[in-house]
C-alpha positions as CSV (number, residue, x, y, z in Angstrom):
1,L,-116.1,-41.5,480.9
2,P,-114.6,-44.8,482.0
3,F,-113.0,-47.0,479.3
4,P,-115.9,-49.4,478.8
5,Q,-118.4,-46.5,478.2
6,K,-116.0,-44.8,475.8
7,L,-115.6,-48.1,473.9
8,W,-119.4,-48.5,473.8
9,K,-119.8,-45.0,472.3
10,M,-117.2,-45.7,469.7
11,V,-118.7,-49.0,468.6
12,E,-122.2,-47.3,468.4
13,S,-120.8,-44.3,466.5
14,E,-121.0,-44.0,462.8
15,Q,-117.7,-42.0,462.9
16,F,-115.7,-45.2,463.3
17,C,-115.5,-48.0,460.7
18,S,-112.7,-50.0,462.5
19,S,-114.9,-51.6,465.2
20,W,-118.4,-53.0,465.2
21,W,-120.7,-55.4,467.0
22,S,-120.4,-59.0,466.1
23,E,-122.2,-62.2,467.1
24,G,-125.6,-60.4,467.4
25,G,-124.2,-57.7,469.6
26,K,-122.3,-60.0,472.0
27,C,-118.7,-59.5,470.7
28,L,-116.6,-56.5,469.8
29,A,-114.9,-56.9,466.4
30,I,-111.8,-54.8,465.6
31,N,-110.1,-54.3,462.2
32,E,-106.7,-54.0,463.7
33,E,-105.0,-52.0,461.0
34,L,-107.8,-49.6,460.5
35,F,-108.3,-49.2,464.2
36,E,-104.7,-48.1,464.6
37,E,-105.1,-45.4,462.0
38,E,-108.6,-44.3,463.0
39,V,-108.7,-44.5,466.8
40,L,-105.3,-44.9,468.5
41,G,-103.8,-41.6,469.6
42,R,-106.9,-39.6,468.9
43,G,-107.4,-36.9,471.4
44,G,-110.5,-34.9,472.5
45,P,-113.9,-36.2,473.4
46,L,-113.7,-39.1,471.0
47,C,-110.5,-40.4,472.7
48,V,-111.1,-44.0,473.8
49,S,-107.6,-44.8,475.0
50,A,-104.8,-42.6,475.9
51,T,-102.4,-45.0,474.3
52,Q,-101.1,-45.0,470.7
53,S,-100.1,-48.7,470.8
54,M,-102.4,-51.6,469.8
55,K,-100.6,-53.7,472.4
56,S,-101.5,-51.3,475.2
57,F,-105.1,-51.0,474.0
58,L,-105.5,-54.9,474.0
59,Q,-104.0,-54.9,477.5
60,Q,-106.6,-52.4,478.6
61,L,-109.3,-54.7,477.2
62,N,-107.9,-57.6,479.2
63,L,-107.8,-55.4,482.4
64,Y,-111.6,-54.9,481.9
65,G,-112.3,-58.6,481.5
66,F,-112.5,-58.9,477.7
67,T,-111.3,-62.2,476.4
68,K,-110.1,-62.9,472.8
69,M,-112.4,-65.1,470.8
70,Q,-111.4,-67.4,468.0
71,Q,-112.3,-66.3,464.5
72,D,-113.9,-69.6,463.6
73,F,-117.1,-68.9,465.4
74,Q,-120.4,-68.6,463.4
75,R,-120.9,-65.4,461.5
76,S,-123.7,-63.0,462.4
77,A,-127.1,-64.2,461.4
78,S,-128.6,-60.8,460.6
79,L,-127.9,-59.4,457.1
80,P,-126.9,-55.9,458.3
81,E,-124.3,-57.3,460.7
82,F,-123.0,-59.9,458.1
83,L,-122.6,-57.1,455.6
84,A,-120.9,-54.9,458.1
85,E,-118.4,-57.7,458.9
86,A,-117.8,-58.4,455.3
87,A,-117.3,-54.7,454.5
88,A,-114.9,-54.2,457.4
89,A,-112.9,-57.2,456.5
90,S,-112.4,-55.9,452.9
91,A,-111.9,-52.2,453.9
92,C,-108.2,-52.5,453.6
93,S,-106.3,-54.5,451.0
94,Q,-103.6,-55.2,453.6
95,V,-105.9,-56.2,456.6
96,R,-103.7,-57.8,459.2
97,Q,-106.7,-59.4,460.9
98,I,-110.0,-58.9,462.5
99,L,-109.9,-59.3,466.3
100,Y,-112.9,-60.5,468.3
101,Y,-113.3,-59.8,472.0
102,Y,-116.0,-60.8,474.4
103,N,-117.1,-59.6,477.8
104,P,-120.4,-60.7,479.3
105,S,-121.0,-57.1,480.5
106,F,-120.4,-55.6,477.1
107,N,-123.5,-56.4,475.2
108,R,-125.4,-54.2,472.6
109,E,-128.8,-55.4,473.9
110,H,-128.0,-54.7,477.6
111,P,-126.2,-51.3,478.0
112,H,-127.1,-51.3,481.7
113,L,-124.5,-54.2,482.2
114,L,-121.7,-51.7,481.5
115,E,-121.8,-50.8,485.2
116,K,-120.4,-54.3,485.9
117,C,-117.6,-53.8,483.5
118,K,-114.9,-52.9,486.1
119,R,-111.1,-52.8,485.9
120,R,-109.5,-55.8,487.6
């Protein structure tokens, strides 16, 4: 699968706690430290990125048109999303930070838009 489809499956999967939908399914949220432990360098069918480096993974996001969002945007309105964000933020005592990325073609409510998510 291409990178955006693998990323989508990862965010939708219950096997990963380091990434989730934010902003009502319009943003990708990543707990950076947990993501490095849980995802990067993983092989097999759950491999999202061939890289083991967070920097390279973020470059891959940028190549597919994702833009970094500021953390001061409004929290998710739905209770399950708010609780998921709060749980992820407190999952590690040494959380470096939660990263938020947006791509108009990466939206939980519109999976058909993934076809427009092309590498630049």
